Structures are given as structure tokens and as C-alpha cells.
N, CA, C and O atoms as a Tripos MOL2 file, in Angstrom:
@<TRIPOS>MOLECULE
protein
  276   275    69     0     0
PROTEIN
NO_CHARGES

@<TRIPOS>ATOM
      1 N        -119.8000  -31.7700   53.6280 N.3       1 UNK1
      2 CA       -119.7210  -30.9530   54.8060 C.3       1 UNK1
      3 C        -120.6290  -29.7400   54.5830 C.2       1 UNK1
      4 O        -120.5600  -29.0820   53.5450 O.2       1 UNK1
      5 N        -121.4480  -29.4660   55.5380 N.am      2 UNK2
      6 CA       -122.3970  -28.3750   55.3780 C.3       2 UNK2
      7 C        -121.9020  -27.0530   55.9430 C.2       2 UNK2
      8 O        -122.5430  -26.0210   55.7450 O.2       2 UNK2
      9 N        -120.7910  -27.0660   56.6330 N.am      3 UNK3
     10 CA       -120.2260  -25.7990   57.0850 C.3       3 UNK3
     11 C        -118.7060  -25.9340   57.1830 C.2       3 UNK3
     12 O        -118.1610  -27.0330   57.0740 O.2       3 UNK3
     13 N        -118.0490  -24.8320   57.3840 N.am      4 UNK4
     14 CA       -116.5910  -24.8250   57.4560 C.3       4 UNK4
     15 C        -116.0910  -24.7090   58.8840 C.2       4 UNK4
     16 O        -114.9670  -24.2570   59.1050 O.2       4 UNK4
     17 N        -116.8840  -25.1010   59.8410 N.am      5 UNK5
     18 CA       -116.4740  -24.9910   61.2460 C.3       5 UNK5
     19 C        -115.2730  -25.8660   61.5650 C.2       5 UNK5
     20 O        -114.5500  -25.5900   62.5220 O.2       5 UNK5
     21 N        -115.0450  -26.9150   60.7840 N.am      6 UNK6
     22 CA       -113.9100  -27.7990   61.0450 C.3       6 UNK6
     23 C        -112.5850  -27.1690   60.6150 C.2       6 UNK6
     24 O        -111.5170  -27.6770   60.9550 O.2       6 UNK6
     25 N        -112.6520  -26.0770   59.8760 N.am      7 UNK7
     26 CA       -111.4810  -25.3010   59.4650 C.3       7 UNK7
     27 C        -110.4570  -26.1130   58.6870 C.2       7 UNK7
     28 O        -109.2520  -25.9590   58.8840 O.2       7 UNK7
     29 N        -110.9490  -26.9920   57.7890 N.am      8 UNK8
     30 CA       -110.0270  -27.7370   56.9400 C.3       8 UNK8
     31 C        -109.3060  -26.8110   55.9640 C.2       8 UNK8
     32 O        -108.1520  -27.0480   55.6060 O.2       8 UNK8
     33 N        -109.9880  -25.7690   55.5430 N.am      9 UNK9
     34 CA       -109.4180  -24.8570   54.5590 C.3       9 UNK9
     35 C        -109.2080  -23.4930   55.1940 C.2       9 UNK9
     36 O        -110.1140  -22.9560   55.8300 O.2       9 UNK9
     37 N        -108.0380  -22.9390   55.0280 N.am     10 UNK10
     38 CA       -107.7010  -21.6800   55.6880 C.3      10 UNK10
     39 C        -108.4130  -20.4800   55.0670 C.2      10 UNK10
     40 O        -108.4890  -19.4230   55.6940 O.2      10 UNK10
     41 N        -108.9380  -20.6220   53.8410 N.am     11 UNK11
     42 CA       -109.6140  -19.5020   53.1780 C.3      11 UNK11
     43 C        -111.1190  -19.5470   53.3640 C.2      11 UNK11
     44 O        -111.8320  -18.8000   52.6950 O.2      11 UNK11
     45 N        -111.6260  -20.3880   54.2410 N.am     12 UNK12
     46 CA       -113.0620  -20.5900   54.3810 C.3      12 UNK12
     47 C        -113.7420  -19.3980   55.0490 C.2      12 UNK12
     48 O        -113.1420  -18.6890   55.8570 O.2      12 UNK12
     49 N        -115.0000  -19.1980   54.6940 N.am     13 UNK13
     50 CA       -115.8530  -18.2460   55.3810 C.3      13 UNK13
     51 C        -116.6630  -19.0610   56.3880 C.2      13 UNK13
     52 O        -117.6370  -19.7160   56.0180 O.2      13 UNK13
     53 N        -116.2650  -19.0230   57.6460 N.am     14 UNK14
     54 CA       -116.8240  -19.9120   58.6580 C.3      14 UNK14
     55 C        -118.2540  -19.5450   59.0540 C.2      14 UNK14
     56 O        -118.8820  -20.2850   59.8100 O.2      14 UNK14
     57 N        -118.7730  -18.4460   58.5740 N.am     15 UNK15
     58 CA       -120.1330  -18.0300   58.9040 C.3      15 UNK15
     59 C        -121.1520  -18.4310   57.8420 C.2      15 UNK15
     60 O        -122.3460  -18.1910   58.0220 O.2      15 UNK15
     61 N        -120.7090  -19.0380   56.7370 N.am     16 UNK16
     62 CA       -121.6160  -19.4240   55.6650 C.3      16 UNK16
     63 C        -121.5580  -20.9340   55.4470 C.2      16 UNK16
     64 O        -120.4870  -21.5340   55.5320 O.2      16 UNK16
     65 N        -122.7020  -21.5460   55.1700 N.am     17 UNK17
     66 CA       -122.6760  -22.9770   54.8340 C.3      17 UNK17
     67 C        -122.0010  -23.1770   53.4830 C.2      17 UNK17
     68 O        -122.0950  -22.3240   52.6000 O.2      17 UNK17
     69 N        -121.3290  -24.2960   53.3300 N.am     18 UNK18
     70 CA       -120.6690  -24.5770   52.0590 C.3      18 UNK18
     71 C        -120.4780  -26.0720   51.8920 C.2      18 UNK18
     72 O        -120.4420  -26.8200   52.8680 O.2      18 UNK18
     73 N        -120.3580  -26.4910   50.6600 N.am     19 UNK19
     74 CA       -120.0060  -27.8570   50.3420 C.3      19 UNK19
     75 C        -118.5380  -27.8660   49.9470 C.2      19 UNK19
     76 O        -118.1500  -27.1960   48.9900 O.2      19 UNK19
     77 N        -117.7370  -28.6020   50.6570 N.am     20 UNK20
     78 CA       -116.3070  -28.6410   50.3530 C.3      20 UNK20
     79 C        -116.0330  -29.6500   49.2590 C.2      20 UNK20
     80 O        -115.3780  -29.3140   48.2720 O.2      20 UNK20
     81 N        -116.5090  -30.8690   49.4010 N.am     21 UNK21
     82 CA       -116.3100  -31.9080   48.3960 C.3      21 UNK21
     83 C        -117.6230  -32.6090   48.1070 C.2      21 UNK21
     84 O        -118.3210  -33.0520   49.0200 O.2      21 UNK21
     85 N        -117.9470  -32.7040   46.8380 N.am     22 UNK22
     86 CA       -119.0950  -33.4910   46.3910 C.3      22 UNK22
     87 C        -118.5760  -34.5080   45.3890 C.2      22 UNK22
     88 O        -117.7390  -34.1760   44.5510 O.2      22 UNK22
     89 N        -119.0600  -35.7420   45.4630 N.am     23 UNK23
     90 CA       -118.5880  -36.7780   44.5530 C.3      23 UNK23
     91 C        -119.7390  -37.6560   44.0830 C.2      23 UNK23
     92 O        -120.7100  -37.8900   44.8040 O.2      23 UNK23
     93 N        -119.5990  -38.1300   42.8610 N.am     24 UNK24
     94 CA       -120.5160  -39.1030   42.2800 C.3      24 UNK24
     95 C        -119.6590  -40.2560   41.7830 C.2      24 UNK24
     96 O        -118.6560  -40.0440   41.1010 O.2      24 UNK24
     97 N        -120.0590  -41.4820   42.1260 N.am     25 UNK25
     98 CA       -119.2730  -42.6440   41.7410 C.3      25 UNK25
     99 C        -120.1510  -43.6490   41.0090 C.2      25 UNK25
    100 O        -121.2640  -43.9480   41.4410 O.2      25 UNK25
    101 N        -119.6390  -44.1660   39.8960 N.am     26 UNK26
    102 CA       -120.3060  -45.2190   39.1450 C.3      26 UNK26
    103 C        -119.3830  -46.4270   39.0950 C.2      26 UNK26
    104 O        -118.1860  -46.2830   38.8480 O.2      26 UNK26
    105 N        -119.9260  -47.6120   39.3270 N.am     27 UNK27
    106 CA       -119.1270  -48.8290   39.2820 C.3      27 UNK27
    107 C        -119.8190  -49.8700   38.4090 C.2      27 UNK27
    108 O        -121.0450  -49.9090   38.3090 O.2      27 UNK27
    109 N        -119.0230  -50.6870   37.7980 N.am     28 UNK28
    110 CA       -119.5140  -51.7950   36.9780 C.3      28 UNK28
    111 C        -118.5280  -52.9440   37.1370 C.2      28 UNK28
    112 O        -117.3180  -52.7570   37.0090 O.2      28 UNK28
    113 N        -119.0550  -54.1370   37.4190 N.am     29 UNK29
    114 CA       -118.1910  -55.3020   37.5860 C.3      29 UNK29
    115 C        -118.3920  -56.2450   36.4080 C.2      29 UNK29
    116 O        -119.5190  -56.6070   36.0700 O.2      29 UNK29
    117 N        -117.2800  -56.6370   35.7860 N.am     30 UNK30
    118 CA       -117.3120  -57.5550   34.6590 C.3      30 UNK30
    119 C        -116.8180  -58.9200   35.1160 C.2      30 UNK30
    120 O        -115.7840  -59.0280   35.7760 O.2      30 UNK30
    121 N        -117.5640  -59.9630   34.7600 N.am     31 UNK31
    122 CA       -117.1700  -61.3290   35.0830 C.3      31 UNK31
    123 C        -116.3000  -61.8440   33.9380 C.2      31 UNK31
    124 O        -116.7570  -61.9320   32.7990 O.2      31 UNK31
    125 N        -115.0510  -62.1810   34.2420 N.am     32 UNK32
    126 CA       -114.1170  -62.6450   33.2280 C.3      32 UNK32
    127 C        -114.0740  -64.1750   33.1380 C.2      32 UNK32
    128 O        -113.2980  -64.7240   32.3560 O.2      32 UNK32
    129 N        -114.8930  -64.8580   33.9250 N.am     33 UNK33
    130 CA       -114.9390  -66.3200   33.9110 C.3      33 UNK33
    131 C        -113.9890  -66.9210   34.9250 C.2      33 UNK33
    132 O        -113.0530  -66.2650   35.3830 O.2      33 UNK33
    133 N        -114.2410  -68.1940   35.2780 N.am     34 UNK34
    134 CA       -113.4210  -68.9510   36.2280 C.3      34 UNK34
    135 C        -113.2720  -68.2310   37.5650 C.2      34 UNK34
    136 O        -112.2260  -68.3160   38.2080 O.2      34 UNK34
    137 N        -114.3160  -67.5270   37.9790 N.am     35 UNK35
    138 CA       -114.2960  -66.8590   39.2710 C.3      35 UNK35
    139 C        -113.5100  -65.5580   39.3220 C.2      35 UNK35
    140 O        -113.2760  -65.0300   40.4090 O.2      35 UNK35
    141 N        -113.1050  -65.0370   38.1980 N.am     36 UNK36
    142 CA       -112.3290  -63.7880   38.1530 C.3      36 UNK36
    143 C        -113.2610  -62.6380   37.7730 C.2      36 UNK36
    144 O        -114.0060  -62.7230   36.7970 O.2      36 UNK36
    145 N        -113.2080  -61.5860   38.5440 N.am     37 UNK37
    146 CA       -114.0310  -60.4000   38.2950 C.3      37 UNK37
    147 C        -113.1290  -59.1820   38.1120 C.2      37 UNK37
    148 O        -112.0450  -59.0950   38.6900 O.2      37 UNK37
    149 N        -113.6030  -58.2500   37.2970 N.am     38 UNK38
    150 CA       -112.8610  -57.0090   37.0580 C.3      38 UNK38
    151 C        -113.7920  -55.8230   37.3130 C.2      38 UNK38
    152 O        -114.5280  -55.4200   36.4120 O.2      38 UNK38
    153 N        -113.7750  -55.2520   38.5320 N.am     39 UNK39
    154 CA       -114.5900  -54.0650   38.7990 C.3      39 UNK39
    155 C        -113.9320  -52.7930   38.2340 C.2      39 UNK39
    156 O        -112.7300  -52.5810   38.3910 O.2      39 UNK39
    157 N        -114.7280  -51.9750   37.5910 N.am     40 UNK40
    158 CA       -114.2890  -50.6660   37.1010 C.3      40 UNK40
    159 C        -115.0610  -49.5990   37.8570 C.2      40 UNK40
    160 O        -116.2320  -49.7890   38.1860 O.2      40 UNK40
    161 N        -114.4100  -48.4780   38.1340 N.am     41 UNK41
    162 CA       -115.1070  -47.3700   38.7980 C.3      41 UNK41
    163 C        -114.7130  -46.0560   38.1590 C.2      41 UNK41
    164 O        -113.6030  -45.9000   37.6500 O.2      41 UNK41
    165 N        -115.6340  -45.1200   38.1920 N.am     42 UNK42
    166 CA       -115.4000  -43.7800   37.6720 C.3      42 UNK42
    167 C        -115.9900  -42.7940   38.6700 C.2      42 UNK42
    168 O        -117.1740  -42.8710   38.9980 O.2      42 UNK42
    169 N        -115.1760  -41.8780   39.1500 N.am     43 UNK43
    170 CA       -115.5950  -40.8710   40.1310 C.3      43 UNK43
    171 C        -115.5020  -39.4840   39.5200 C.2      43 UNK43
    172 O        -114.5280  -39.1540   38.8440 O.2      43 UNK43
    173 N        -116.5190  -38.6820   39.7630 N.am     44 UNK44
    174 CA       -116.4600  -37.2570   39.4620 C.3      44 UNK44
    175 C        -116.4920  -36.5370   40.8020 C.2      44 UNK44
    176 O        -117.4300  -36.7060   41.5810 O.2      44 UNK44
    177 N        -115.4670  -35.7330   41.0710 N.am     45 UNK45
    178 CA       -115.3490  -35.0340   42.3490 C.3      45 UNK45
    179 C        -115.2990  -33.5380   42.0890 C.2      45 UNK45
    180 O        -114.5430  -33.0710   41.2370 O.2      45 UNK45
    181 N        -116.1070  -32.7890   42.8280 N.am     46 UNK46
    182 CA       -116.0950  -31.3290   42.7490 C.3      46 UNK46
    183 C        -115.6300  -30.7840   44.0950 C.2      46 UNK46
    184 O        -116.2110  -31.1050   45.1320 O.2      46 UNK46
    185 N        -114.5930  -29.9690   44.0790 N.am     47 UNK47
    186 CA       -114.0730  -29.3400   45.2940 C.3      47 UNK47
    187 C        -114.3590  -27.8520   45.1930 C.2      47 UNK47
    188 O        -113.8120  -27.1680   44.3290 O.2      47 UNK47
    189 N        -115.2150  -27.3500   46.0740 N.am     48 UNK48
    190 CA       -115.6530  -25.9560   45.9990 C.3      48 UNK48
    191 C        -114.6450  -24.9750   46.5770 C.2      48 UNK48
    192 O        -114.8070  -23.7660   46.4160 O.2      48 UNK48
    193 N        -113.6150  -25.4650   47.2440 N.am     49 UNK49
    194 CA       -112.6130  -24.5740   47.8430 C.3      49 UNK49
    195 C        -111.6050  -24.1560   46.7750 C.2      49 UNK49
    196 O        -110.5260  -24.7400   46.6800 O.2      49 UNK49
    197 N        -111.9440  -23.1630   45.9830 N.am     50 UNK50
    198 CA       -111.1250  -22.7930   44.8240 C.3      50 UNK50
    199 C        -109.7680  -22.2210   45.1950 C.2      50 UNK50
    200 O        -108.8060  -22.4020   44.4490 O.2      50 UNK50
    201 N        -109.6630  -21.5390   46.3190 N.am     51 UNK51
    202 CA       -108.3800  -20.9220   46.6580 C.3      51 UNK51
    203 C        -107.3230  -21.9580   47.0210 C.2      51 UNK51
    204 O        -106.1280  -21.6720   46.9440 O.2      51 UNK51
    205 N        -107.7470  -23.1610   47.4170 N.am     52 UNK52
    206 CA       -106.7780  -24.2050   47.7470 C.3      52 UNK52
    207 C        -106.4880  -25.1070   46.5630 C.2      52 UNK52
    208 O        -105.5160  -25.8620   46.5930 O.2      52 UNK52
    209 N        -107.3090  -25.0510   45.5170 N.am     53 UNK53
    210 CA       -107.1180  -25.9310   44.3660 C.3      53 UNK53
    211 C        -106.9460  -25.1490   43.0720 C.2      53 UNK53
    212 O        -107.2360  -25.6810   42.0010 O.2      53 UNK53
    213 N        -106.4880  -23.9100   43.1330 N.am     54 UNK54
    214 CA       -106.3390  -23.0930   41.9310 C.3      54 UNK54
    215 C        -105.4720  -23.7690   40.8760 C.2      54 UNK54
    216 O        -105.7830  -23.7070   39.6870 O.2      54 UNK54
    217 N        -104.3990  -24.4060   41.2950 N.am     55 UNK55
    218 CA       -103.4660  -25.0130   40.3470 C.3      55 UNK55
    219 C        -104.1050  -26.1720   39.5870 C.2      55 UNK55
    220 O        -103.8540  -26.3410   38.3940 O.2      55 UNK55
    221 N        -104.9280  -26.9690   40.2650 N.am     56 UNK56
    222 CA       -105.5120  -28.1670   39.6590 C.3      56 UNK56
    223 C        -106.9140  -27.9600   39.1240 C.2      56 UNK56
    224 O        -107.3670  -28.7600   38.3050 O.2      56 UNK56
    225 N        -107.6110  -26.9400   39.5420 N.am     57 UNK57
    226 CA       -109.0000  -26.7310   39.1550 C.3      57 UNK57
    227 C        -109.9430  -27.2440   40.2190 C.2      57 UNK57
    228 O        -109.5070  -27.6850   41.2830 O.2      57 UNK57
    229 N        -111.2500  -27.1880   39.9330 N.am     58 UNK58
    230 CA       -112.2490  -27.5760   40.9210 C.3      58 UNK58
    231 C        -112.8510  -28.9440   40.6650 C.2      58 UNK58
    232 O        -113.4070  -29.5430   41.5850 O.2      58 UNK58
    233 N        -112.7580  -29.4560   39.4530 N.am     59 UNK59
    234 CA       -113.4040  -30.7170   39.0910 C.3      59 UNK59
    235 C        -112.3610  -31.7760   38.7360 C.2      59 UNK59
    236 O        -111.3870  -31.5020   38.0350 O.2      59 UNK59
    237 N        -112.5910  -32.9920   39.2370 N.am     60 UNK60
    238 CA       -111.6430  -34.0710   39.0310 C.3      60 UNK60
    239 C        -112.3860  -35.3160   38.5580 C.2      60 UNK60
    240 O        -113.4890  -35.5950   39.0280 O.2      60 UNK60
    241 N        -111.7940  -36.0600   37.6410 N.am     61 UNK61
    242 CA       -112.3250  -37.3210   37.1630 C.3      61 UNK61
    243 C        -111.2990  -38.4000   37.5010 C.2      61 UNK61
    244 O        -110.1440  -38.3230   37.0830 O.2      61 UNK61
    245 N        -111.7330  -39.4070   38.2640 N.am     62 UNK62
    246 CA       -110.8270  -40.4460   38.7410 C.3      62 UNK62
    247 C        -111.3650  -41.7960   38.2870 C.2      62 UNK62
    248 O        -112.5290  -42.1130   38.5340 O.2      62 UNK62
    249 N        -110.5310  -42.5930   37.6250 N.am     63 UNK63
    250 CA       -110.9220  -43.9200   37.1810 C.3      63 UNK63
    251 C        -110.1280  -44.9710   37.9540 C.2      63 UNK63
    252 O        -108.9780  -44.7420   38.3310 O.2      63 UNK63
    253 N        -110.7510  -46.1170   38.1820 N.am     64 UNK64
    254 CA       -110.0690  -47.2020   38.8810 C.3      64 UNK64
    255 C        -110.4180  -48.5480   38.2930 C.2      64 UNK64
    256 O        -111.5140  -48.7420   37.7670 O.2      64 UNK64
    257 N        -109.4780  -49.4820   38.3830 N.am     65 UNK65
    258 CA       -109.6770  -50.8410   37.8990 C.3      65 UNK65
    259 C        -108.9920  -51.7830   38.8750 C.2      65 UNK65
    260 O        -107.9410  -51.4630   39.4310 O.2      65 UNK65
    261 N        -109.5940  -52.9430   39.0780 N.am     66 UNK66
    262 CA       -108.9600  -53.9440   39.9460 C.3      66 UNK66
    263 C        -109.3890  -55.3270   39.4740 C.2      66 UNK66
    264 O        -110.3050  -55.4600   38.6630 O.2      66 UNK66
    265 N        -108.7300  -56.3340   39.9780 N.am     67 UNK67
    266 CA       -109.0600  -57.7250   39.6510 C.3      67 UNK67
    267 C        -109.2640  -58.4850   40.9470 C.2      67 UNK67
    268 O        -108.5800  -58.2220   41.9360 O.2      67 UNK67
    269 N        -110.1770  -59.4030   40.9520 N.am     68 UNK68
    270 CA       -110.4100  -60.2160   42.1380 C.3      68 UNK68
    271 C        -110.9180  -61.5980   41.7590 C.2      68 UNK68
    272 O        -111.4500  -61.8020   40.6670 O.2      68 UNK68
    273 N        -110.7490  -62.5330   42.6650 N.am     69 UNK69
    274 CA       -111.2610  -63.8890   42.4410 C.3      69 UNK69
    275 C        -111.7580  -64.4900   43.7270 C.2      69 UNK69
    276 O        -112.2260  -65.6280   43.7360 O.2      69 UNK69
@<TRIPOS>BOND
     1     1     2 1
     2     2     3 1
     3     3     4 2
     4     3     5 am
     5     5     6 1
     6     6     7 1
     7     7     8 2
     8     7     9 am
     9     9    10 1
    10    10    11 1
    11    11    12 2
    12    11    13 am
    13    13    14 1
    14    14    15 1
    15    15    16 2
    16    15    17 am
    17    17    18 1
    18    18    19 1
    19    19    20 2
    20    19    21 am
    21    21    22 1
    22    22    23 1
    23    23    24 2
    24    23    25 am
    25    25    26 1
    26    26    27 1
    27    27    28 2
    28    27    29 am
    29    29    30 1
    30    30    31 1
    31    31    32 2
    32    31    33 am
    33    33    34 1
    34    34    35 1
    35    35    36 2
    36    35    37 am
    37    37    38 1
    38    38    39 1
    39    39    40 2
    40    39    41 am
    41    41    42 1
    42    42    43 1
    43    43    44 2
    44    43    45 am
    45    45    46 1
    46    46    47 1
    47    47    48 2
    48    47    49 am
    49    49    50 1
    50    50    51 1
    51    51    52 2
    52    51    53 am
    53    53    54 1
    54    54    55 1
    55    55    56 2
    56    55    57 am
    57    57    58 1
    58    58    59 1
    59    59    60 2
    60    59    61 am
    61    61    62 1
    62    62    63 1
    63    63    64 2
    64    63    65 am
    65    65    66 1
    66    66    67 1
    67    67    68 2
    68    67    69 am
    69    69    70 1
    70    70    71 1
    71    71    72 2
    72    71    73 am
    73    73    74 1
    74    74    75 1
    75    75    76 2
    76    75    77 am
    77    77    78 1
    78    78    79 1
    79    79    80 2
    80    79    81 am
    81    81    82 1
    82    82    83 1
    83    83    84 2
    84    83    85 am
    85    85    86 1
    86    86    87 1
    87    87    88 2
    88    87    89 am
    89    89    90 1
    90    90    91 1
    91    91    92 2
    92    91    93 am
    93    93    94 1
    94    94    95 1
    95    95    96 2
    96    95    97 am
    97    97    98 1
    98    98    99 1
    99    99   100 2
   100    99   101 am
   101   101   102 1
   102   102   103 1
   103   103   104 2
   104   103   105 am
   105   105   106 1
   106   106   107 1
   107   107   108 2
   108   107   109 am
   109   109   110 1
   110   110   111 1
   111   111   112 2
   112   111   113 am
   113   113   114 1
   114   114   115 1
   115   115   116 2
   116   115   117 am
   117   117   118 1
   118   118   119 1
   119   119   120 2
   120   119   121 am
   121   121   122 1
   122   122   123 1
   123   123   124 2
   124   123   125 am
   125   125   126 1
   126   126   127 1
   127   127   128 2
   128   127   129 am
   129   129   130 1
   130   130   131 1
   131   131   132 2
   132   131   133 am
   133   133   134 1
   134   134   135 1
   135   135   136 2
   136   135   137 am
   137   137   138 1
   138   138   139 1
   139   139   140 2
   140   139   141 am
   141   141   142 1
   142   142   143 1
   143   143   144 2
   144   143   145 am
   145   145   146 1
   146   146   147 1
   147   147   148 2
   148   147   149 am
   149   149   150 1
   150   150   151 1
   151   151   152 2
   152   151   153 am
   153   153   154 1
   154   154   155 1
   155   155   156 2
   156   155   157 am
   157   157   158 1
   158   158   159 1
   159   159   160 2
   160   159   161 am
   161   161   162 1
   162   162   163 1
   163   163   164 2
   164   163   165 am
   165   165   166 1
   166   166   167 1
   167   167   168 2
   168   167   169 am
   169   169   170 1
   170   170   171 1
   171   171   172 2
   172   171   173 am
   173   173   174 1
   174   174   175 1
   175   175   176 2
   176   175   177 am
   177   177   178 1
   178   178   179 1
   179   179   180 2
   180   179   181 am
   181   181   182 1
   182   182   183 1
   183   183   184 2
   184   183   185 am
   185   185   186 1
   186   186   187 1
   187   187   188 2
   188   187   189 am
   189   189   190 1
   190   190   191 1
   191   191   192 2
   192   191   193 am
   193   193   194 1
   194   194   195 1
   195   195   196 2
   196   195   197 am
   197   197   198 1
   198   198   199 1
   199   199   200 2
   200   199   201 am
   201   201   202 1
   202   202   203 1
   203   203   204 2
   204   203   205 am
   205   205   206 1
   206   206   207 1
   207   207   208 2
   208   207   209 am
   209   209   210 1
   210   210   211 1
   211   211   212 2
   212   211   213 am
   213   213   214 1
   214   214   215 1
   215   215   216 2
   216   215   217 am
   217   217   218 1
   218   218   219 1
   219   219   220 2
   220   219   221 am
   221   221   222 1
   222   222   223 1
   223   223   224 2
   224   223   225 am
   225   225   226 1
   226   226   227 1
   227   227   228 2
   228   227   229 am
   229   229   230 1
   230   230   231 1
   231   231   232 2
   232   231   233 am
   233   233   234 1
   234   234   235 1
   235   235   236 2
   236   235   237 am
   237   237   238 1
   238   238   239 1
   239   239   240 2
   240   239   241 am
   241   241   242 1
   242   242   243 1
   243   243   244 2
   244   243   245 am
   245   245   246 1
   246   246   247 1
   247   247   248 2
   248   247   249 am
   249   249   250 1
   250   250   251 1
   251   251   252 2
   252   251   253 am
   253   253   254 1
   254   254   255 1
   255   255   256 2
   256   255   257 am
   257   257   258 1
   258   258   259 1
   259   259   260 2
   260   259   261 am
   261   261   262 1
   262   262   263 1
   263   263   264 2
   264   263   265 am
   265   265   266 1
   266   266   267 1
   267   267   268 2
   268   267   269 am
   269   269   270 1
   270   270   271 1
   271   271   272 2
   272   271   273 am
   273   273   274 1
   274   274   275 1
   275   275   276 2
@<TRIPOS>SUBSTRUCTURE
     1 UNK1         2 RESIDUE 1 A UNK
     2 UNK2         6 RESIDUE 1 A UNK
     3 UNK3        10 RESIDUE 1 A UNK
     4 UNK4        14 RESIDUE 1 A UNK
     5 UNK5        18 RESIDUE 1 A UNK
     6 UNK6        22 RESIDUE 1 A UNK
     7 UNK7        26 RESIDUE 1 A UNK
     8 UNK8        30 RESIDUE 1 A UNK
     9 UNK9        34 RESIDUE 1 A UNK
    10 UNK10       38 RESIDUE 1 A UNK
    11 UNK11       42 RESIDUE 1 A UNK
    12 UNK12       46 RESIDUE 1 A UNK
    13 UNK13       50 RESIDUE 1 A UNK
    14 UNK14       54 RESIDUE 1 A UNK
    15 UNK15       58 RESIDUE 1 A UNK
    16 UNK16       62 RESIDUE 1 A UNK
    17 UNK17       66 RESIDUE 1 A UNK
    18 UNK18       70 RESIDUE 1 A UNK
    19 UNK19       74 RESIDUE 1 A UNK
    20 UNK20       78 RESIDUE 1 A UNK
    21 UNK21       82 RESIDUE 1 A UNK
    22 UNK22       86 RESIDUE 1 A UNK
    23 UNK23       90 RESIDUE 1 A UNK
    24 UNK24       94 RESIDUE 1 A UNK
    25 UNK25       98 RESIDUE 1 A UNK
    26 UNK26      102 RESIDUE 1 A UNK
    27 UNK27      106 RESIDUE 1 A UNK
    28 UNK28      110 RESIDUE 1 A UNK
    29 UNK29      114 RESIDUE 1 A UNK
    30 UNK30      118 RESIDUE 1 A UNK
    31 UNK31      122 RESIDUE 1 A UNK
    32 UNK32      126 RESIDUE 1 A UNK
    33 UNK33      130 RESIDUE 1 A UNK
    34 UNK34      134 RESIDUE 1 A UNK
    35 UNK35      138 RESIDUE 1 A UNK
    36 UNK36      142 RESIDUE 1 A UNK
    37 UNK37      146 RESIDUE 1 A UNK
    38 UNK38      150 RESIDUE 1 A UNK
    39 UNK39      154 RESIDUE 1 A UNK
    40 UNK40      158 RESIDUE 1 A UNK
    41 UNK41      162 RESIDUE 1 A UNK
    42 UNK42      166 RESIDUE 1 A UNK
    43 UNK43      170 RESIDUE 1 A UNK
    44 UNK44      174 RESIDUE 1 A UNK
    45 UNK45      178 RESIDUE 1 A UNK
    46 UNK46      182 RESIDUE 1 A UNK
    47 UNK47      186 RESIDUE 1 A UNK
    48 UNK48      190 RESIDUE 1 A UNK
    49 UNK49      194 RESIDUE 1 A UNK
    50 UNK50      198 RESIDUE 1 A UNK
    51 UNK51      202 RESIDUE 1 A UNK
    52 UNK52      206 RESIDUE 1 A UNK
    53 UNK53      210 RESIDUE 1 A UNK
    54 UNK54      214 RESIDUE 1 A UNK
    55 UNK55      218 RESIDUE 1 A UNK
    56 UNK56      222 RESIDUE 1 A UNK
    57 UNK57      226 RESIDUE 1 A UNK
    58 UNK58      230 RESIDUE 1 A UNK
    59 UNK59      234 RESIDUE 1 A UNK
    60 UNK60      238 RESIDUE 1 A UNK
    61 UNK61      242 RESIDUE 1 A UNK
    62 UNK62      246 RESIDUE 1 A UNK
    63 UNK63      250 RESIDUE 1 A UNK
    64 UNK64      254 RESIDUE 1 A UNK
    65 UNK65      258 RESIDUE 1 A UNK
    66 UNK66      262 RESIDUE 1 A UNK
    67 UNK67      266 RESIDUE 1 A UNK
    68 UNK68      270 RESIDUE 1 A UNK
    69 UNK69      274 RESIDUE 1 A UNK
């Protein structure tokens, strides 16, 4: 988001451009044989709205795993 006009965060400065959430995602799929795949993902998320995320911090690392055939 390039501005805070949507007012998602109550502490926003609506007159300045800002990035609320930025994320980078990496995925890798492993073939386990017999048509079974195991995709892995790793996300790095940065939330610039510090007043709403003081308890958790601004940076988050999220991992995911699933199975499919």
C-alpha cells in the first residue's frame, strides 16, 4: 500500500506515503515419488505500522509445508 488513505491503522499519518506490509516469499517443491509432492514455503514479512505491532515486533518469519498428489 502506498498510502494510508484506507485507514487500516488508527495511528497512520494519512498525509505521507507509507508501506504497511512488505513480504518476500520463497517456495521449493520436493517430489517424494509416486505422484506425491511436498511444497515448502518461507515468508519474510515486514509490517511498518509499529504502533499496532509493538508487542510482536515489525518483522515476521512464516514457514509452511503441505502434501499433495
